[in-house]
N, C-alpha and C positions, 0 to 999 in steps of 0.2 A: 539401402542395401541393393546391390545389383542382382539381376535375375540369376546370373551364373553362381554367385555366392549363396543365394537362397537354395539352389538345387543341391548343394553339398550337404544339406541337413534335412532330416525328416520333418514332416509337419508338427509332430509332437515336440521335437527339439526347438522349433521356431516358436511354438506356443510357450514353452518353458522360458525362452529368452524374453518374450514379451511380458510374461507374468512377472519375471524378476524386475523388469523396468517399471511396471505398474506398482509393484510392491515398494520399490525405492521412492517413487513419486508419492505414494500414499503416506509413507512415514515422513517424508519431507513436508507434506501438506499440499494438497492439490488445489488449483484454482477451480472456479466454477466450470470453466470450459474443459479443463482436464478431467474433472469429475464426470461431466456429461459424456466425454469420449470414452472414459473407463467403463461406464455403465453400458454404452453401446458395444464395447469390446466383449464384455461379459455375456451380453445377450446374443452375440453372433453365433456362438457354439457352446453347447453344454460342457465341452472339454475345457474351455477357457476358465470357467468358474471352478471346475474340479482341480485343474492344475494350479490355479492361483491359490486355492484353499490349501492344497498339499504343500506348496512352497511356503505359504504363510506359517503353517505348523512347523515346518523345518526351521524357519527363521526364529520362531519363538523358543525353540529348543536349542538354538545354535550356541547360546552362551554356556550350555552344559557340556558341549562336545569337547572343550578344552581340557576337561577333567578326565576324559577317557584315554587311557594309555594306548599307544599304537600296538596292534596285535603282533605277537612274535611269529616268525615263519613256522609254518606247520610241517613237521617232518613228513616226507612222502608226498608233498604237494606237487602237482604236475608242473613241469618247467614250461614257462610261457612260450619259449622258443619251439616247444614240441606241439603247440596248439595248431590246429588247422588254420590255413590263411583266413578263412571266413571268420573263425572265432577270434583270431588275432585282430582283425579289423573291428569286430564288435568290442573287444576289450579296449582297443586304442580309442574308439569313439567314446566309450564310457568314460575312459580316463580324461579325454578332452573336456567332456561336459562336467566331470567332477571338478576339474580345475576351474572351468567357467563358473560353477556354482560357488566354489570357494572365493573366487575373485568377486563375484556379485555380492556374496554375503559380506565380504570385507568392505566393499564399497558402501553397502547399506550401513554397516557399523560406523564407518567414518562419517557418513552423512548424519546419522543420529547423534554422534558425539558433537559434531559441529553445531547441530540444532540446539543441543543442550547447553552449549556455551554461549549461544546468542541470547540476548535479553528477550524476555517474554513481556509483551505489553498487555495492559488490561483490555484494550480494544484497538484494532487497526484495520485499515481498509487498503485495498489494492487500487491501482490506477483505474478510474472509471466506476469504482464501487462506492456505496454509501452504507452507513450503519447507524441505527438508532438504538441506544442502550439505556437501560434503567440503572441508575447508580444506587448504592445501598441505602442512601438517605431519602430516596424518593425523587431526587433530581433526575433530569434527563440530559443526555449528551448525544448530539447528532454529529457524526463524523462525515466530512466531505471526502472527496477523492484523495487517495494517497495520504492518509492521516493516521496518527497513532497517539494514544494517551496512556499514561500510567496514573493510578489512583492510590491514595493512602489516607484512609479515614480513621480517625481516632475519636475518643469521647470529647475532646476539646476543639477539634477543627477538622475540616474536610479539605483535602488537598488533591489537586489534579495537575499533572504535568503534561503539557502538549509537547510531544516528541517531534512532531512535524505536522504540517497541513493546516486544516481549518476545522473548527468545531463550534457548534452553537449549543449554549447551555440554557436550560430552564431550571432555575435553582429553587428548591423547596426552602421555605422560611424556617430558620432555626437560629435565633439571635445568639444562643449560647455556643454555637459551632460555626464560626465564619467559614465561608466557602472561598478557597484561594486557588486560583489557576495561575501557574507559572509557565512562561514560554521564553526561553533564553533568560535574559536579565530582567524581564518584565513580570510583575506580579499583579494580578487583578483580584481584588478582594470584594466579596459581595455577601449579602445575607439571604435575601429573597429577591431575585431579579431574573432577567433574561438578556443575554448578550452573545455576540458573535466575536470570535477571535480568529484572525487569519495571520499566519506566519509567512511573510514574504522574504525574499532574499535581502532586501534593504530596509525593511521596516516591519513592525508588528502593528496590526490594525485591530482596534477594539470598537465595536459598534453596539451601543446599548439600545434595546427595544422596549425594555420595561424596567422600572426602578432606577437604581443608581449604583455605581461601583467606584472604588478607589483604584487608581493606577499608580503603582509604586515601583521603585527600583528593588528588585528581589534581594539584592545583597545588603543594601544600606537601609531599606525601609523608607526612603524619602519619596515624597510624591513626585511623579513625573509630569503632573498636570500644571499648567500655569495657574498662579493664585487667582481666585475669583475677585472681581472688583469689590472694594470696600469690605474685605474679609476681616474677621476678627483675628487677633494675633495667633491663636492656636487652632484656628478653623482649617480643616483639611479640604482641599479641592475635591470635587466629585464629578464624575462623568454621568450625565443623566440621560434618560430616554430621549432619543432623537439626536444624539450627539455621537460623533466618532472621534477617537483619538488615534493619531498616527505617530508611533514612537520610532524614530530612526534607529537603525542598528549600526553601531560603529563598525568600521572596516576591521577585518581580522588583524591587520598590521598595526592598527592604532591602539593606543592605551589611554582611554578617556580618564581624565582626572576627576570628573564629577558626572553625575547622571545627566543625560540629555533631557531636554524639555519636549514633551509631546506637543504636536500640533492638533488643536481641537477645532472641529468644524460642525456646524449644524447640518443635519441630513434630513431632507424632506422625505415625506412618506413614500412617494414613488421611487426615489433613489434608494431608500432602504429596502423596498420590495425587490428592486432589481439586484441589489447586493445579496439578498437571501433567496433568490429564485432557485439556487442550486438545491434547496430543500425539496423542490418539486421536480428535480432533474432537468431544470431549464437554465439557459443562459440568456440574459437580456442585456442589450446594448443601446445606449442613447448617444449618438454622435461620438463614437469611440474610434480612435485610430485603428486601422486594420492590423497593425502590429500587435496592439493590445488584444484585439479580438482573437488573433491567432494564438497568443500566449494563453488565453483562457481556455480555448478548445484543447490546446496541448496538455493541459492539466488532466483532462478527462479521457484522453485517447492516446493509444500507442502510435498510431499513424500521425505523424507530426506535420503541421502546416508551417511552411517556410516562405516568408515574404521576401523575395530576392531584390526588389527595387525600392529604394528609399522613398521616391514620390508616391508609390503605391502604398507603402507602409504607413505613410502619414495621412492618407485619405480616410475620412471618417464615415462610419457606417452605423446604422441603427437596425434593430430587429430582435426577434425572439426565436430561439432554436432549442431543440433537445440538446442535452449536454453531449450526447454521442452523435449529434447530427451534423458533423462537419461536412459530409457529402452534400447536404442541402446548401450550405454556405458556398461550397466550391461551385456548384451548379449555378447559383445566383450570380456569383462573380463572373463566371464564364458567359452566361447568357445575357445578363443585363448590363454588365460593365466591361465586357470584352477583355477580361483578364485571361492571359495565356497560362495553361496548366500543364505541368509535366509531373510524372509519378515514378517512384521506385518503391522498393519493398518497405521502406521506413518513412518516406517523406512525400508530401505533395507540395511542389514548388510553384509559387504564384509569381507571375511577372507581368509587367505592362506589355500588352500586345504590340508587336512591332510589324 
C-alpha cells in the first residue's frame, strides 16, 4: 500500500484492516512463519489485540445477522443531506468501512466454505516441515517434507493411504490386524516391521529396515515382487530388511494390462542410512549427479536450484548438508568448483563459469 493511500485512513482503520486479514489467515490455517509474524503484530500495540478480539467476536456472531430484519425508516429522522459537512464525511467514512467489513466477512465465509470442501488428512506437512505422529495402534509414522496420509483403523485391519510424499513407518506387532499402506496402485502389507515409502513421479520406492513386507498390486492383490528362487507353488515373495523395491508407475496415458514387476535390490547399511538421513533433517550424497542433488534440495525449500548446463548437471558430488542448507551447497559450488550463480526471487541458477 502506498504512503498516499495510507494517509487517507486513520490508524484505527488501518489496524481494523490488518486484523481482518489476520482473522482470515487464522481461519485458513497459518504457517509457522505466519504464526510468528501474527504474534509479533499482536505484541506491537495493545490496540492490535483489542481490535482483533472485537472483530473475532463480530465474526462469530456474523451468521446470526442474516436473521435480523432491516430496520424501517424512523419518522422524523434527520435528513442526511441536512447534516453538517463534517458529519457527512464521518457518515460516509463509516459507510465505507461498513462495506469493507461486509466484504471482508463475506471473503472469510467463502474461505471457510472452501476449506470445509477440501479433504482433511490425518496428518500432513508443508514444504520443509517434518512430523512424527503416534498412530492409534501404537505404530509410528514419520512424515517427510510435503507429505500427507489418511488412516482407517478397524478391528480387523489397519490401513494407511499415502496421499503424497515420503513416510517412514515403525509398525507395532498385531498378527490379527495386518498393517496395509497404499500409495497409488501399490499396497505394502506388514505385521510388525519398519519400512520407508517414497512416492516419486515415475516410481514408488519401498525400503525395509526391519522385518519383512509384501508388495502387491492394490487392485488385484497380486504380488509385484519377482518370485524368489526355488519358491514353493503358493509361496509369496517378501521384501526383507536390507532390500529396496522400486515399482515403476505407468504413464497416465497408458493402460497397463497387468501389474508391473518391481525391481528389487540389496541396499548396504551406509546407503540405507543416507536414504533415511532426512529423519535427522540432513541430506547425504555419495557421487550423485548435481541435477539429482538439486532435485533433493528443491523438495525441502521454496527457493529452487536450477542447473542450467547439461555438463554441470551430470557432474557428481558427495557431501552431507542440512535439508535447508542449500546456501552452503551454493557457496561450495562457487568457491571450490567455479560455478557461476545468478539469483531471482524464486530461483538460484547454476551455470558453468565462462
